[in-house]
C-alpha positions as CSV (number, residue, x, y, z in Angstrom):
1,M,92.2,90.2,10.5
2,C,94.9,89.2,13.1
3,S,98.5,90.4,12.7
4,F,101.5,88.1,12.4
5,E,102.2,88.4,16.1
6,D,98.7,87.4,16.9
7,Y,99.4,84.1,15.2
8,L,102.5,83.6,17.3
9,W,100.7,84.3,20.7
10,P,97.1,83.7,21.7
11,C,94.6,86.5,21.2
12,T,93.9,88.5,24.3
13,S,90.4,89.1,25.4
14,E,90.5,92.8,24.5
15,H,91.1,92.1,20.8
16,S,89.8,88.6,20.4
17,M,86.5,89.8,19.0
18,K,88.1,90.9,15.8
19,C,89.8,87.5,15.3
20,T,87.6,85.1,13.4
21,W,87.6,81.4,13.9
22,E,89.3,80.9,10.5
23,D,92.1,83.3,11.5
24,H,93.5,80.7,13.9
25,L,93.5,77.7,11.6
26,A,96.6,77.9,9.5
27,P,98.0,81.5,9.0
28,D,99.9,82.2,5.8
29,I,103.0,84.3,6.2
30,T,104.1,86.0,3.0
31,T,107.9,85.9,2.6
32,P,110.2,88.4,0.9
33,L,111.1,85.8,-1.7
34,S,107.9,86.3,-3.6
35,A,104.6,87.9,-3.2
36,R,103.1,84.5,-4.0
37,T,105.3,82.5,-1.7
38,N,103.4,81.7,1.5
39,S,104.5,79.5,4.5
40,S,102.0,77.6,6.6
41,P,101.7,76.1,9.1
42,A,104.2,76.5,12.1
43,P,106.9,73.9,11.1
44,N,107.2,75.5,7.6
45,I,107.4,79.0,9.1
46,L,110.1,77.8,11.5
47,S,112.2,76.3,8.7
48,Y,112.0,79.6,6.9
49,L,112.7,81.9,9.9
50,G,115.3,79.6,11.5
51,P,118.3,80.6,9.4
52,R,117.3,84.3,9.4
53,L,117.0,84.4,13.2
54,S,120.2,82.3,13.8
55,L,118.1,79.5,15.1
56,S,119.3,77.0,12.5
57,P,122.2,76.8,10.1
58,P,121.9,77.7,6.4
59,S,119.2,75.7,4.6
60,D,121.8,73.6,2.7
61,A,123.5,72.4,5.9
62,P,123.0,68.7,6.7
63,S,121.9,69.4,10.3
64,T,119.0,71.5,8.9
65,Y,116.9,68.4,8.3
66,H,117.8,66.9,11.7
67,I,116.6,70.1,13.4
68,A,113.3,70.0,11.4
69,Q,112.8,66.4,12.2
70,L,113.2,67.0,16.0
71,C,110.8,70.0,15.7
72,L,108.2,67.8,14.0
73,T,108.7,65.1,16.6
74,A,108.1,67.6,19.4
75,L,105.0,68.8,17.7
76,D,103.8,65.2,17.4
77,L,104.0,65.1,21.2
78,S,102.1,68.4,21.4
79,N,99.4,67.0,19.1
80,E,98.9,64.0,21.3
81,A,98.6,66.2,24.3
82,H,95.8,68.1,22.6
83,D,94.1,64.8,21.8
84,T,93.8,63.9,25.4
85,H,91.0,66.5,25.9
86,H,89.6,66.1,22.4
87,P,90.1,62.5,21.5
88,I,87.0,62.1,19.4
89,A,86.2,65.3,17.6
90,V,87.8,68.8,17.7
91,M,84.4,70.5,17.2
92,Q,82.9,68.8,20.3
93,Y,83.2,70.1,23.8
94,Y,85.5,68.3,26.2
95,E,82.5,67.5,28.4
96,D,80.9,65.7,25.5
97,Q,83.8,63.3,25.1
98,K,85.0,63.0,28.7
99,P,85.0,59.2,29.1
100,A,87.1,58.9,26.0
101,A,89.4,61.7,27.2
102,L,90.0,59.9,30.5
103,A,91.0,56.7,28.6
104,K,93.2,58.7,26.1
105,A,94.9,60.7,28.9
106,T,95.7,57.5,30.8
107,D,97.4,55.9,27.8
108,F,99.1,59.2,27.0
109,R,100.6,59.5,30.5
110,T,101.5,55.9,30.9
111,N,102.9,55.1,27.5
112,R,103.4,58.1,25.2
113,I,104.9,60.7,27.6
114,P,107.8,58.4,28.7
115,K,108.3,57.3,25.1
116,F,108.8,60.8,23.8
117,L,110.8,62.0,26.8
118,G,113.1,58.9,26.5
119,Y,113.7,59.7,22.9
120,F,114.7,63.3,23.5
121,E,116.8,62.3,26.4
122,R,118.8,60.0,24.1
123,V,119.1,62.9,21.5
124,L,120.6,65.1,24.2
125,K,123.1,62.4,25.2
126,G,124.0,61.8,21.6
127,N,124.9,65.5,21.2
128,A,126.6,65.7,24.6
129,D,130.1,66.5,23.1
130,E,128.8,69.6,21.4
131,G,125.6,70.5,23.2
132,K,126.8,69.7,26.7
133,G,123.3,68.6,27.6
134,K,121.8,72.0,26.7
135,Y,121.1,71.7,23.0
136,L,119.6,69.0,20.8
137,V,121.7,69.8,17.8
138,G,125.1,71.4,17.7
139,D,126.5,73.8,20.2
140,K,123.9,76.5,20.2
141,L,120.2,77.1,20.5
142,T,118.0,76.1,17.5
143,Y,114.3,76.2,16.9
144,A,114.2,72.5,17.7
145,D,115.2,73.4,21.3
146,T,112.6,76.2,21.6
147,T,109.9,74.0,20.2
148,L,110.6,71.1,22.6
149,W,110.9,73.5,25.5
150,Q,107.5,75.0,24.8
151,V,105.9,71.5,24.6
152,L,107.5,70.4,27.8
153,D,106.3,73.6,29.5
154,G,102.8,73.0,28.2
155,L,102.9,69.5,29.5
156,K,104.0,70.7,32.9
157,F,100.9,73.0,32.9
158,A,98.4,70.3,31.7
159,F,99.8,67.4,33.6
160,P,101.7,68.8,36.7
161,K,101.6,65.7,38.8
162,E,102.6,63.4,35.9
163,M,105.4,65.6,34.9
164,E,106.7,66.0,38.4
165,A,106.8,62.3,38.8
166,R,108.7,61.9,35.5
167,E,111.4,64.5,36.3
168,G,113.4,62.0,38.3
169,E,113.4,59.6,35.4
170,F,114.7,62.1,32.8
171,V,117.3,64.2,34.6
172,G,118.9,65.2,31.3
173,L,115.7,67.0,30.4
174,F,114.6,68.2,33.9
175,G,117.6,68.2,36.2
176,K,119.0,71.4,37.7
177,E,121.6,71.6,34.9
178,G,119.3,70.0,32.4
179,F,117.7,71.0,29.1
180,Y,114.5,72.6,30.4
181,Q,116.2,74.9,32.9
182,G,119.0,75.7,30.5
183,V,116.7,77.0,27.8
184,K,114.9,79.2,30.3
185,E,118.2,80.9,31.1
186,V,119.1,81.7,27.5
187,K,119.5,85.5,27.0
188,G,116.4,86.9,25.4
189,I,114.2,83.9,26.4
190,R,114.8,84.6,30.0
191,E,113.6,88.2,29.5
192,Y,110.7,87.2,27.4
193,L,109.4,84.6,30.0
194,G,109.5,87.3,32.7
195,S,107.7,89.9,30.6
196,E,104.0,90.7,30.0
197,R,104.4,89.3,26.5
198,R,104.5,85.8,27.8
199,Q,100.8,84.9,28.0
200,K,99.3,82.4,30.4
201,Y,98.0,79.0,29.4
202,S,94.2,78.8,29.2
203,M,92.0,76.8,26.9
204,G,94.4,76.2,24.0
205,I,96.4,73.1,23.2
206,Y,97.5,72.7,26.8
207,R,94.6,72.6,29.2
208,Y,94.5,71.5,32.8
209,Y,91.8,69.1,33.9
210,A,92.6,67.5,37.2
211,E,90.9,64.3,36.3
212,L,93.2,63.8,33.3
213,D,96.4,64.1,35.4
214,R,98.0,61.4,37.5
215,Q,95.8,60.4,40.4
């Protein structure tokens, strides 16, 4: 059985043999509240850990729900990115659904990416007085920021040409003083990204297929 950290980061080749397929579906995390209280999947885990890791305010604060909503919206974008290479069935190989994947990816790049990026750009502008363009909610990092950053980073891996072309349209997200660069420089995150703990993208949610990127 995989450990908690195995669920947070992909299994490496040296221990992947002990991780079953079911291990990666929706891991339950037992909380100290009760031996029978489990959190699954990721958004629920984040809502539980957020206040305890200073990545969200106390659970009764009004902004708690805004942070959760932004996290879920970012994960909607992530799910749509996954569906570009598996548009028909998760259990089929990409090669078995390639024509549909090409059509799905074209629509995703043309319509969905700019729609989501435009939304998050507006959120940043709406929080400019407190967040100074660095944070989605309030004046410090939350798990909404880290979730969106991870999705943006995954998109830059999966669709490098498309994302490069979009950077000039969404300078609040991708400018030199923008959101993406700012999160990378947060103490702790900067060290993590430069460490061996940060694993490379491979064949997970974000996959690079040249034919699915902007031509």
